[in-house]
N, C-alpha and C positions, 0 to 999 in steps of 0.2 A: 482305248488305244491312244498312245501319245506319239506324235511325230516330231522329229528334229531335222531341221534343214541346215545345211552347211555350205559354205562357198569360199573360194579363194581366187583372187586375181593377182597375177604377178608377172615379173619380167626376169628373164634369165640372160646373163651376158657371159660369154665364154672368153677366157683369157688364154693367151698362148697360141699354140698351133691348132688350127681348126681342122686340119687334115693330118693327124698324127700317123707315124709309121713306127714299126717295131722290128728290130733285127732278131731273128731266132735261128736255131740250128738243132738238128737231131744229132745224137752222139755219132761221131765218125763221119758226118756228112758236112757238105759245104753250107755256110750260113746263107740265109735268104731274108728278104724283107717282106713284111706284110703291111699293106696300107689299110688302116681302119676306116670305117665309114666316117666321112667328114661330118662335123657337127655345125649347127647353125650358130653364127656369132651372136645374134640377138633374137630372142623369141618371147612372144607373149604367152602366158600360161593361164588356164582357166580350169578350176576344179569345182564341181557341183555335186551335191549328194543329198539323199533323203533317207533317214532311218525311221522305221515304224516299229514301235514296241507292240507286238501282237499279243503277248501274254507276259506274265511275270518272268518267265524263263526263255522267251523267244523274241528275237528282233530280226526284222527283214530290212535289208539295206540295198539301195541302188545308188550308183554314182557314174559320173562322166568326167573324163580328163582330156583336155585338148592342149596342144602346143602348136603355135602358128608363128612362122617367120622365115625369112630368107627363101621364099618360094616353096617351102616344105610344110607339111601338115602331119601331125601325129595325133590320133584320137583313140580313146579307149572307153569302153563301157564295162561296168562290173555290177553284178548282183550277188547277194549273199544272204544266207539264213544262218544266224548265230543262235545256238541253243545251249543254255547252261543247265547242267545236271550234276 
């Protein structure tokens, strides 16, 4: 069994309007505005993962992704089994 570790550290900066809006309308109706979720202007990013080759045709992987900044946090965990046949 072979294992491969991977990682990423980064920074994301948003340009332009951090709280964008969009004007929309249904056919024959009055237009209206939708405000999208504001995005963080600056955020630190981290991505870590580990893949384990369990056989010649199968690989098990786990990973973590996090985004931190502006008083907000976004985190995700993922696991997967990749089988080639």
